[in-house]
C-alpha positions as CSV (number, residue, x, y, z in Angstrom):
1,M,262.0,223.2,362.0
2,L,263.3,226.7,360.9
3,G,261.6,229.2,363.3
4,L,261.9,233.2,363.4
5,L,260.3,235.0,366.6
6,V,259.5,238.5,365.3
7,A,257.9,241.5,367.6
8,E,257.3,245.2,367.4
9,R,259.9,247.1,369.4
10,D,260.7,250.6,369.3
11,G,257.9,251.0,366.7
12,E,259.4,248.3,364.2
13,P,259.7,244.8,363.6
14,H,262.5,242.7,365.3
15,V,263.6,239.3,365.1
16,L,265.4,237.1,367.5
17,L,268.4,235.5,366.1
18,Q,271.3,233.4,367.2
19,A,274.9,233.3,366.5
20,K,275.4,230.0,365.7
21,A,278.5,228.1,365.0
22,E,278.3,225.2,362.6
23,P,281.0,222.7,361.3
24,G,280.8,223.3,357.9
25,N,280.4,227.4,358.1
26,I,282.7,229.7,356.5
27,D,284.0,232.1,359.0
28,G,282.6,230.1,362.1
29,I,279.5,232.0,363.5
30,Q,276.7,233.4,361.5
31,L,273.1,234.4,362.0
32,S,271.0,231.7,362.5
33,P,267.0,231.9,362.8
34,T,265.4,231.4,366.6
35,V,265.0,227.8,365.9
36,Q,267.1,226.0,363.6
37,A,266.8,222.0,364.6
38,T,266.2,218.8,363.0
39,R,263.5,216.8,364.6
40,S,266.0,214.5,366.2
41,N,267.5,217.3,367.9
42,Y,264.4,219.1,368.9
43,T,262.8,215.7,370.1
44,R,265.9,214.8,371.8
45,V,266.8,211.4,370.1
46,H,270.3,211.7,371.0
47,R,269.4,213.1,374.6
48,G,271.0,216.1,374.3
49,G,270.1,219.6,375.5
50,A,266.5,221.1,375.1
51,T,266.1,223.6,371.8
52,R,265.8,227.2,373.3
53,Y,262.5,228.8,372.2
54,L,260.9,225.9,370.6
55,E,257.8,226.6,372.9
56,H,256.8,229.2,370.5
57,F,256.3,227.4,367.9
58,T,254.8,224.5,368.9
59,G,252.1,223.1,371.4
60,P,249.0,225.2,372.9
61,G,251.3,227.8,374.4
62,R,252.8,229.2,371.1
63,G,252.2,232.5,369.8
64,R,250.5,234.1,366.3
65,V,251.7,232.2,363.4
66,L,252.3,234.6,360.8
67,V,254.1,232.2,358.2
68,D,253.9,228.3,358.1
69,S,254.9,226.4,355.3
70,L,257.1,223.1,354.3
71,Q,259.9,224.0,351.6
72,S,262.6,222.0,350.0
73,E,266.3,222.1,350.4
74,Q,269.1,221.8,347.8
75,G,267.7,219.5,345.3
76,A,271.4,218.9,343.8
77,W,272.8,217.5,347.1
78,F,270.2,216.6,349.5
79,W,267.6,213.7,348.8
80,R,263.8,214.8,349.0
81,K,264.7,217.1,352.2
82,H,262.4,219.7,353.4
83,N,262.0,222.0,356.5
84,R,259.1,223.6,358.1
85,N,259.8,227.4,358.0
86,M,257.8,229.2,360.6
87,V,257.4,233.1,361.4
88,V,255.7,233.7,365.1
89,E,254.9,236.6,366.8
90,P,255.3,235.8,370.6
91,V,252.7,236.2,373.5
92,G,254.3,238.1,376.1
93,E,258.1,239.6,376.4
94,V,260.8,237.1,375.2
95,A,264.2,237.3,377.0
96,E,267.4,236.8,375.2
97,H,269.6,234.0,375.9
98,P,273.4,235.5,375.7
99,D,273.6,233.7,372.4
100,Y,270.9,235.4,370.9
101,R,269.6,239.1,370.2
102,W,266.6,240.9,369.0
103,V,267.7,242.6,366.3
104,A,265.8,245.2,363.4
105,L,264.2,243.5,360.6
106,R,265.7,246.3,358.2
107,T,269.0,245.6,360.0
108,V,268.9,242.1,359.2
109,R,268.2,242.7,355.3
110,R,271.1,245.5,355.5
111,L,273.5,242.6,356.9
112,L,272.4,240.2,353.9
113,R,274.9,242.7,351.9
114,V,277.9,241.0,354.3
115,D,279.5,237.8,352.9
116,H,278.7,234.7,355.0
117,L,277.1,236.4,357.9
118,V,273.0,235.6,357.4
119,N,272.7,232.0,357.2
120,M,271.0,230.2,354.4
121,D,268.2,229.0,357.0
122,T,267.6,232.6,358.1
123,R,267.4,233.4,354.0
124,S,264.8,231.1,353.7
125,V,262.5,232.1,356.2
126,L,262.7,235.7,355.2
127,G,262.2,234.8,351.8
128,C,258.4,234.1,353.1
129,L,258.0,237.5,354.3
130,P,256.7,240.4,352.4
131,P,259.5,243.1,351.8
132,E,257.0,246.1,352.0
133,S,256.1,245.2,355.7
134,T,257.1,247.8,358.2
135,S,255.1,246.4,361.1
136,V,254.6,243.2,362.6
137,A,250.8,243.8,362.2
138,E,251.5,244.6,358.2
139,A,253.4,241.4,357.8
140,S,250.5,239.4,359.4
141,V,248.2,240.8,357.0
142,A,250.2,241.0,354.0
143,E,251.2,237.4,354.3
144,A,247.7,236.4,355.0
145,S,246.8,238.0,351.8
146,V,249.3,236.2,349.8
147,A,248.3,233.0,351.3
148,E,244.5,233.4,350.4
149,A,244.4,235.5,347.4
150,S,244.5,234.4,343.9
151,V,247.6,235.4,341.7
152,A,245.3,237.5,339.2
153,D,242.7,238.7,341.5
154,A,243.4,239.7,345.0
155,S,241.2,241.6,347.7
156,V,243.6,242.3,350.3
157,A,244.2,244.6,353.3
158,D,247.6,245.9,352.4
159,A,247.1,248.4,349.3
160,S,250.7,247.7,348.1
161,V,250.3,243.9,347.9
162,A,247.1,244.2,346.2
163,D,248.3,246.7,343.2
164,A,251.6,244.4,342.8
165,F,249.3,241.2,342.4
166,V,246.7,243.0,339.8
167,A,249.3,244.4,337.5
168,D,250.1,242.5,334.8
169,A,249.6,239.2,336.8
170,P,249.1,236.1,334.5
171,A,245.9,234.2,335.6
172,P,247.0,231.7,338.5
173,R,245.5,228.8,336.5
174,S,248.4,229.9,333.7
175,L,251.1,230.0,336.3
176,T,250.3,226.8,338.0
177,S,249.7,225.0,334.7
178,W,253.5,226.3,333.5
179,L,254.9,224.8,336.7
180,I,252.5,221.3,336.4
181,D,253.5,221.2,332.8
182,A,257.1,221.4,333.9
183,K,256.9,218.6,336.2
184,Q,254.8,216.4,333.9
185,S,257.2,217.1,331.2
186,C,260.3,216.1,332.9
187,P,262.0,212.9,331.6
188,W,264.0,212.4,335.1
189,R,263.1,209.1,337.0
190,T,264.9,209.4,340.3
191,R,265.8,206.1,342.7
192,L,268.0,205.5,345.5
193,V,270.7,202.8,344.7
194,P,273.8,201.3,346.7
195,L,277.0,203.1,346.9
196,A,278.9,199.9,346.1
197,D,276.5,200.6,342.3
198,V,277.8,204.1,342.0
199,R,280.3,204.4,338.9
200,G,282.7,207.2,338.7
201,W,283.3,207.4,342.3
202,T,286.1,206.6,344.3
203,R,286.1,206.1,348.1
204,T,289.2,206.5,350.0
205,A,289.8,206.1,354.2
206,T,288.9,210.1,354.3
207,E,286.3,210.9,351.6
208,I,284.1,210.0,348.8
209,A,285.2,211.7,345.7
210,A,284.2,212.2,342.0
211,D,286.6,210.5,339.5
212,S,286.2,213.8,337.4
213,G,287.4,216.0,340.0
214,R,284.6,218.6,339.2
215,S,281.9,217.3,341.8
216,F,281.2,217.7,345.3
217,R,282.9,215.3,347.9
218,I,281.8,213.6,350.9
219,I,284.1,214.2,353.8
220,A,283.8,213.1,357.6
221,V,284.4,215.9,360.2
222,R,284.5,215.0,364.3
223,V,282.9,217.9,366.1
224,A,283.2,219.5,369.8
225,A,280.8,222.4,370.8
226,G,280.0,223.2,374.2
227,T,276.8,225.6,373.1
228,R,274.9,222.7,371.4
229,E,272.3,220.4,371.9
230,V,275.0,217.3,371.9
231,R,278.7,218.2,373.0
232,Q,280.3,216.3,370.7
233,W,279.6,214.0,367.5
234,A,280.9,213.1,364.2
235,Q,278.8,213.4,361.0
236,P,279.6,213.6,356.9
237,L,279.5,216.9,355.1
238,L,279.2,217.6,351.3
239,A,282.2,219.6,350.0
240,P,281.3,221.6,347.0
241,G,284.8,221.9,344.5
242,G,284.0,225.7,344.5
243,P,281.3,228.9,344.9
244,G,278.0,228.3,342.6
245,L,276.1,230.9,341.7
246,A,272.4,232.1,341.9
247,A,271.1,235.1,340.2
248,F,267.6,236.7,338.9
249,L,267.6,238.7,335.9
250,C,265.2,241.5,336.9
251,R,263.1,244.4,334.9
252,S,262.2,247.5,336.4
253,T,259.9,248.8,333.7
254,G,256.4,249.3,334.3
255,P,254.7,249.7,337.3
256,V,255.8,246.4,338.8
257,P,259.2,245.0,338.9
258,R,259.6,242.0,337.4
259,V,262.2,238.8,337.9
260,L,263.0,236.1,335.6
261,V,262.4,232.6,337.1
262,R,263.2,229.2,335.4
263,A,261.3,225.8,336.4
264,R,264.3,223.9,337.2
265,T,264.8,220.2,337.2
266,E,266.7,219.1,340.3
267,P,267.2,215.3,341.2
268,G,267.0,215.3,344.9
269,L,263.3,217.5,345.1
270,G,260.5,215.5,345.6
271,D,258.7,216.5,342.6
272,L,262.0,216.8,340.5
273,V,260.9,220.5,339.4
274,E,260.4,223.5,341.2
275,I,260.7,227.4,340.3
276,G,264.3,228.3,340.5
277,P,266.4,231.6,339.7
278,T,267.2,232.8,336.1
279,V,270.6,231.4,336.4
280,Q,271.7,228.6,339.1
281,W,274.7,226.5,339.3
282,T,277.1,224.8,341.1
283,T,281.1,223.9,340.6
284,D,279.9,220.7,338.5
285,T,277.2,222.2,336.7
286,G,278.2,225.4,335.5
287,P,279.9,226.5,332.2
288,A,283.3,225.0,332.5
289,T,285.0,228.0,330.4
290,P,283.6,231.6,329.6
291,E,283.0,230.4,326.2
292,E,280.6,228.0,327.3
293,A,278.4,230.5,329.0
294,G,274.8,230.8,327.9
295,P,273.6,234.5,327.2
296,F,271.6,234.5,330.7
297,D,274.9,233.3,332.2
298,A,276.8,236.2,330.6
299,M,274.3,238.8,331.7
300,A,274.2,237.4,335.3
301,L,277.9,237.8,335.7
302,T,278.1,241.4,334.1
303,G,280.6,243.8,335.2
304,D,278.3,246.8,334.7
305,T,277.9,247.8,338.4
306,A,274.9,250.4,337.4
307,R,273.1,247.3,336.5
308,V,273.5,245.2,339.3
309,R,271.1,245.2,342.4
310,F,272.5,242.9,344.8
311,D,275.8,240.9,344.6
312,A,277.3,239.1,347.7
313,E,278.6,235.5,348.5
314,L,276.5,233.8,351.1
315,S,277.2,230.4,352.6
316,E,274.6,227.5,352.6
317,E,273.8,225.3,355.2
318,G,276.8,224.8,357.7
319,G,275.4,221.7,359.5
320,R,275.5,219.7,356.5
321,F,277.8,221.0,353.8
322,H,281.7,222.1,354.2
323,R,282.4,225.4,353.2
324,A,279.5,225.6,350.7
325,A,279.3,229.3,349.2
326,T,277.2,230.7,346.4
327,R,277.3,234.0,344.8
328,Y,273.9,235.7,345.1
329,R,273.0,238.5,342.4
330,V,270.2,240.8,341.1
331,V,271.3,241.9,337.9
332,E,269.1,244.6,335.8
333,A,268.2,243.0,332.2
334,D,270.2,244.3,329.2
335,D,268.1,246.2,327.1
336,A,270.2,245.1,323.9
337,L,268.8,241.6,324.4
338,D,264.9,242.8,324.3
339,D,264.5,240.1,321.4
340,L,266.1,237.4,323.8
341,L,264.2,238.6,326.8
342,D,260.5,239.0,324.9
343,D,257.9,236.8,326.9
344,A,256.8,235.4,323.7
345,R,260.8,234.4,322.6
346,L,261.6,232.7,326.0
347,P,262.4,229.4,326.4
348,A,259.1,227.1,327.8
349,D,260.8,227.0,331.0
350,Y,261.4,230.3,331.8
351,R,258.7,232.8,332.8
352,W,258.7,236.7,333.9
353,L,256.9,237.1,337.2
354,T,256.4,239.8,339.9
355,V,257.9,239.2,343.1
356,P,254.3,239.3,344.9
357,Q,253.5,236.4,342.3
358,L,256.7,234.2,343.0
359,R,255.8,235.2,347.2
360,A,252.5,233.8,346.7
361,L,253.8,230.4,345.1
362,V,256.6,230.4,348.0
363,V,253.7,230.5,350.5
364,R,252.2,227.3,348.8
365,G,255.1,225.2,350.2
366,Q,257.7,223.5,347.7
367,H,257.1,225.2,344.5
368,V,260.0,227.8,344.9
369,N,263.4,226.3,345.6
370,V,265.6,227.4,348.4
371,Q,268.2,229.4,346.2
372,A,265.0,231.5,344.7
373,R,263.8,232.2,348.3
374,S,267.3,233.3,349.2
375,L,267.2,235.6,346.3
376,L,263.9,236.7,347.3
377,A,265.3,237.8,351.0
378,C,267.9,239.7,349.3
379,L,265.5,241.6,346.9
380,A,264.4,243.4,350.1
381,A,268.0,244.5,351.0
382,P,268.2,248.2,350.9
383,P,271.0,250.0,348.6
384,P,274.3,249.8,350.0
385,P,275.0,253.7,351.3
């Protein structure tokens, strides 16, 4: 479960974050959600300590639920893993534990621009929130509207969300059919096989590594942590060969900004295909040389700072990955490539969407991958001073 408590303080929404150390984190401690726990942790299978603040998300005494959806995680590295993402307004005052702080939502969004500070799980939950919300009540109304309204014909209480839905929105049947077509036409079939049958990988006393040297490695770590549910343990971690890239190309022309998304195939996803960023790759799936980069890759990596709306290197899940980092970018599309970016000329697996359209699919769960949800959170980051 990934749970975020949100409450009105001093006239604006604040979220309760934890300064949390994970064995694979870059820089050790990062800002995690109020609750970030596996089922085995919060049900105390390992006889560890109780998960703090869990009571606000489960059981009859929990607060008002603003967001509740099952979301996938990295389909290139996990096998059909998903997490429940929740945002809850608690009943009554919630005291801060020394490892936790109430932080203004606008401050958290500003901190997204700091490398390796806001962790992946926090970004995933933030990606479910409407960027326009300036109060808890507005977040609740907007999120309920997104969840209940059709993508093309919204009748909602929040005018800005309604306007964004109506403007240049494809019919919901067209949008969902596009994604279903991508899932149905995917030629991949995946199954689990014994490690002994896997070719091209070598196991040593300290790791399992690809013979090519470009892919990730599986390493083992022993952890001692005085502030966790269990004080010490040993576990495997996936160690990538280097940082990846996730980028949205965007267009600010017209009444509503749009982002270019891709129906992306990943072997570990439950349905194999979810909506992802324009460009997404890891060390082993990206272009080996600049000459191999396609037009979207080159555009996403532009050095033209006037077109770059967001650019930060952020960490992936430190509890499962060792120093895994992705460069997240939002880049204004180059007008010189209008022909390539025209709706009629785009490859079939790409589609321009407004941010509210994309967020509506996030609320449905397991439609938008974790990299795209991180970028949705980054889109709400205010401009740097």
